[in-house]
C-alpha positions as CSV (number, residue, x, y, z in Angstrom):
1,X,9.0,5.3,-27.1
2,X,11.2,7.5,-29.3
3,X,10.3,11.1,-29.3
4,X,10.6,11.5,-33.1
5,X,8.4,8.7,-34.4
6,X,6.5,7.4,-31.4
7,X,7.8,3.9,-32.3
8,X,8.7,1.5,-29.5
9,X,11.6,-0.7,-30.5
10,X,10.7,-4.4,-30.3
11,X,13.3,-5.1,-27.6
12,X,11.7,-2.4,-25.4
13,X,8.3,-3.8,-26.0
14,X,9.4,-7.3,-25.1
15,X,11.2,-6.1,-22.1
16,X,8.2,-4.2,-20.8
17,X,5.9,-7.2,-21.4
18,X,8.2,-9.7,-19.7
19,X,8.8,-7.2,-16.8
20,X,5.1,-6.8,-16.3
21,X,4.4,-10.5,-16.4
22,X,7.2,-11.2,-13.8
23,X,6.1,-8.3,-11.4
24,X,2.4,-9.2,-11.8
25,X,3.1,-12.9,-11.0
26,X,2.1,-14.2,-14.4
27,X,5.6,-15.8,-14.7
28,X,6.4,-17.4,-11.4
29,X,9.8,-17.4,-9.7
30,X,12.0,-20.1,-11.2
31,X,10.2,-20.2,-14.5
32,X,12.4,-20.9,-17.5
33,X,12.8,-18.1,-20.0
34,X,14.1,-19.7,-23.2
35,X,14.9,-17.4,-26.1
36,X,13.5,-19.7,-28.8
37,X,10.2,-20.3,-26.9
38,X,9.7,-16.7,-26.0
39,X,10.4,-15.5,-29.6
40,X,7.7,-17.9,-30.9
41,X,5.3,-16.9,-28.1
42,X,5.7,-13.2,-28.6
43,X,5.9,-13.3,-32.4
44,X,9.4,-11.7,-32.6
45,X,12.9,-12.8,-33.6
46,X,15.3,-14.1,-31.0
47,X,17.4,-10.8,-30.9
48,X,14.9,-8.6,-29.1
49,X,14.2,-11.4,-26.7
50,X,17.9,-11.8,-26.0
51,X,18.2,-8.0,-25.4
52,X,15.1,-8.1,-23.1
53,X,16.6,-10.8,-21.0
54,X,19.9,-8.9,-20.6
55,X,17.9,-5.8,-19.5
56,X,15.9,-7.8,-17.0
57,X,19.1,-9.4,-15.6
58,X,20.4,-5.9,-15.0
59,X,17.1,-4.9,-13.4
60,X,17.4,-7.8,-11.0
61,X,14.3,-9.7,-12.1
62,X,16.0,-12.5,-14.1
63,X,18.8,-14.9,-13.3
64,X,21.0,-15.8,-16.4
65,X,21.7,-19.4,-17.3
66,X,24.3,-20.8,-19.8
67,X,23.6,-20.3,-23.5
68,X,20.2,-19.1,-24.5
69,X,17.9,-19.2,-21.5
70,X,17.4,-17.7,-18.1
71,X,14.9,-18.1,-15.2
72,X,12.7,-15.7,-13.3
73,X,14.6,-14.7,-10.2
74,X,13.7,-16.5,-7.0
75,X,14.2,-13.9,-4.3
76,X,15.8,-15.5,-1.2
77,X,15.1,-14.3,2.3
78,X,18.6,-12.6,2.2
79,X,17.7,-10.9,-1.1
80,X,14.5,-9.5,0.5
81,X,16.2,-8.4,3.7
82,X,18.9,-6.6,1.7
83,X,16.2,-4.9,-0.5
84,X,14.2,-3.9,2.6
85,X,17.3,-2.3,4.2
86,X,18.0,-0.2,1.2
87,X,14.3,0.6,0.6
88,X,13.9,1.8,4.2
89,X,16.8,4.2,4.0
90,X,15.8,5.6,0.6
91,X,12.1,5.9,1.2
92,X,12.6,7.7,4.6
93,X,14.6,10.3,2.8
94,X,12.4,10.4,-0.3
95,X,9.1,10.9,1.5
96,X,10.6,13.6,3.8
97,X,12.0,15.5,0.8
98,X,8.6,15.1,-1.1
99,X,6.8,16.7,1.9
100,X,9.2,19.6,1.9
101,X,9.4,20.2,-1.9
102,X,6.1,19.0,-3.3
103,X,4.4,21.3,-5.9
104,X,0.7,21.7,-6.7
105,X,1.2,19.9,-10.0
106,X,3.1,17.1,-8.4
107,X,0.5,16.7,-5.7
108,X,-2.1,16.4,-8.4
109,X,-0.2,13.6,-10.0
110,X,0.1,11.9,-6.7
111,X,-3.6,12.3,-6.0
112,X,-4.4,10.7,-9.4
113,X,-2.2,7.7,-8.5
114,X,-3.9,7.4,-5.2
115,X,-7.4,7.6,-6.6
116,X,-6.5,4.8,-9.1
117,X,-5.1,2.7,-6.4
118,X,-8.1,3.2,-4.0
119,X,-10.6,2.4,-6.8
120,X,-8.7,-0.7,-7.9
121,X,-8.2,-1.9,-4.3
122,X,-11.9,-1.6,-3.5
123,X,-12.8,-3.4,-6.7
124,X,-10.4,-6.2,-5.9
125,X,-8.3,-5.6,-9.1
126,X,-5.0,-6.7,-7.7
127,X,-2.8,-6.0,-10.7
128,X,-4.1,-2.5,-11.3
129,X,-4.0,-1.7,-7.5
130,X,-0.4,-2.9,-7.2
131,X,0.7,-1.0,-10.3
132,X,-0.9,2.2,-9.0
133,X,0.8,1.6,-5.6
134,X,4.1,1.4,-7.4
135,X,3.3,4.5,-9.4
136,X,2.5,6.3,-6.2
137,X,6.0,5.6,-4.8
138,X,7.6,6.7,-8.1
139,X,5.7,9.9,-8.1
140,X,6.8,10.6,-4.5
141,X,10.4,10.1,-5.8
142,X,9.8,12.7,-8.5
143,X,8.4,15.1,-5.9
144,X,11.6,14.7,-3.8
145,X,13.3,16.6,-6.7
146,X,16.7,15.1,-6.2
147,X,18.4,13.9,-9.4
148,X,20.8,11.5,-7.6
149,X,18.0,10.0,-5.5
150,X,15.9,9.6,-8.6
151,X,18.8,7.9,-10.3
152,X,19.2,5.4,-7.4
153,X,15.5,4.8,-7.3
154,X,15.6,4.0,-11.1
155,X,18.1,1.3,-10.6
156,X,15.9,-0.4,-8.0
157,X,12.5,0.3,-9.7
158,X,11.8,-3.1,-11.0
159,X,12.7,-4.9,-7.7
160,X,10.7,-2.4,-5.8
161,X,7.7,-3.0,-8.0
162,X,8.2,-6.8,-7.4
163,X,8.3,-6.1,-3.6
164,X,5.1,-4.1,-3.7
165,X,3.5,-6.9,-5.6
166,X,3.8,-9.1,-2.6
167,X,1.0,-7.3,-0.8
168,X,-2.3,-9.1,-0.5
169,X,-4.3,-6.5,1.6
170,X,-4.8,-4.0,-1.2
171,X,-7.1,-1.8,0.7
172,X,-4.8,-1.5,3.7
173,X,-1.9,-0.4,1.6
174,X,-4.1,2.1,-0.3
175,X,-5.3,3.6,2.9
176,X,-1.7,4.0,4.2
177,X,-0.9,5.7,1.0
178,X,-3.9,8.0,1.6
179,X,-2.5,8.9,5.0
180,X,0.9,9.6,3.4
181,X,-0.7,11.7,0.7
182,X,-2.4,13.9,3.4
183,X,0.8,14.4,5.3
184,X,2.7,15.3,2.1
185,X,0.0,17.7,1.1
186,X,0.2,19.4,4.6
187,X,4.0,19.5,4.4
188,X,3.9,17.7,7.8
189,X,7.4,16.2,7.8
190,X,7.3,14.6,11.2
191,X,4.0,12.9,10.4
192,X,5.3,11.7,7.1
193,X,8.3,10.2,8.8
194,X,6.1,8.3,11.3
195,X,3.8,7.1,8.6
196,X,6.7,5.9,6.5
197,X,7.9,3.7,9.4
198,X,4.4,2.3,9.8
199,X,4.2,1.7,6.0
200,X,7.5,-0.1,6.0
201,X,6.5,-2.3,8.9
202,X,3.2,-3.2,7.0
203,X,5.3,-4.1,4.0
204,X,7.7,-6.4,5.9
205,X,4.8,-8.2,7.5
206,X,3.1,-8.7,4.1
207,X,6.2,-10.1,2.5
208,X,6.8,-12.5,5.4
209,X,3.3,-13.8,5.1
210,X,3.6,-14.2,1.4
211,X,7.0,-16.0,1.6
212,X,5.7,-18.3,4.3
213,X,2.8,-19.4,2.1
214,X,5.0,-19.9,-0.9
């Protein structure tokens, strides 16, 4: 939203809604995204829809097609492997810096994300749990206090949220986040690094299971 008026431009609202629907699995991979149909569905003109689709192409969630339509991206095994390699490198550094540089206020934000995730996971609320899990990772990136790292994380944020949305064992992921939170709170860098490796392995296994079913 703009700071002056609190008004969210239509294109941003449409982008946010479509992004959430893709990440949450409401719009399945390969689904058609036709400007005219989306405009009618969302009650807007075609221009904000066009701008939203362009933004989502840039974020890596949508694949453009000729003229006025696109499709929800179908991540190939190669896409996922590439994303996992980059994620592994970035998150190892991010969590280590977060453990070294975390502040009391930042730790409180991280605890709030964790509590939301734990509550949602135990209630079986998959959408809320996965969103909170993604928030947890983004808060860790903020705790790392490295502007360039934060910029890189921002370019991958939507794809990372999609990747985190592939987890079915919500409680297991939340419990691993709880372990990571404890290590960050203790500034225990070596334990954080070991837990990150474990967390990445859990994620890879979850994605493989999901992809094999799909």
